[in-house]
N, C-alpha and C positions, 0 to 999 in steps of 0.2 A: 770255659773263655772260648774253647771251638765253636761251642753251640751259640754263643755270643756274637762272634765274630762270622757266623755263618749266616743267624738272623740279619744282622744289618746289610751283610753283603746281599742277601735275598731281597732287603727293601730298596737298597741302590738299584740293583737290576731290574725291580718291576717299575721303578722311577725313569730308568732310561729305557725301559720298553715302552712307556707311555709318554716319552717324547716330552719329559717333563721340561720347563723352563730353568732349571735348577743348575743345568751344564753349561759351561762356555762352551764355544764349539770353534776351532780352528782347523783352517785346512793347511797351516804350515807345518804341522807338527808331524813326526815321523812316524809314530804309531797311530795314525789318524784312522778311526772307524768310524761310523753312523752310530748315534747314539742307541738304536736298536741292537747292533754287534755288541756294543759293551753293556747291554742291559742284560743281553742272555749270558754274557761272558760273566758278568756278576753273578746273575742267578744260578749259573750252573756251579760255581765254584762257592757260593752260599750253600746250597744244597749239599755238595759235598764235605763242606765244614762241618756242618750239622750233624751228617751220618758219621763222619768220622769222630765227631764230640761225642757224639751216643756210644758209639763203639769202645772209646777211651772210657766213659762212665762205667760200661758195665765190665770192663776190664777183658775185652778180647785181644786175643795175643797181636792180631794185626793193626789194631786200633793206634798206638803210638808211633808205629813206622809211616802208616799211611798218613795220620793226623799231621805231621812234620812235614810230609810231601805235600799234601794239599795248601799246608800254612805256606809253604816256600812259593807255591803257585801263587796263591793269593796275594804274598808279599811282591812278587813280579808284577801280578796284573795291576797291583794299586800303585806300585810305581810307575807304569805305564800311564795311569790315569792322573796323575798329579797334575797334568797341565788342564784338564777340563775342571777339576775342583779339588784343589789343593787342601781346603779345609777339611774335607774329608778323608782323603788320600792320606795325608802324612799322620793321624791317630790311629787311622785303620793299618797303615804299615807298621809302627809302633806295636800295636796289639798282636799282629802276625810274628813280630822280631820276639816278643816275650812268650807267645804261644811256642814257636821254634826253641827259645830257651828252654821252656819247661819239658817238652816233650825229649828233647835231646840229653838232657842230664843223666848221666850215670848213676845210678843207685846201687849202692852195695848193701846189699840185706846179711846180716849175721843170724848164726844160730843160735850163738853162745847168749850167756847171761850179761855179757858187758856190751 
């Protein structure tokens, strides 16, 4: 899920950098950045999501913690992006919450037969 979310964020970042007409712009929003800044932000977060997703897949010890941290950052950036494109940001926030839930669950492994 991390690599999927990262790939989607990369696509959103490229779209923002290309000054696509997909996004609504408003100067009355508290977290207002130009589309290029949003594009770079989504691109960087997307690359970090893909890297941590691959680390989780190959069972790196730092993968789960870094993945949870980057998913939380992605959740915050998507929340700030809601006024620009809510049809995209709200499902991405849901995906980030599912990622956080999956990565922060506590697993108890037993070595016994039970």
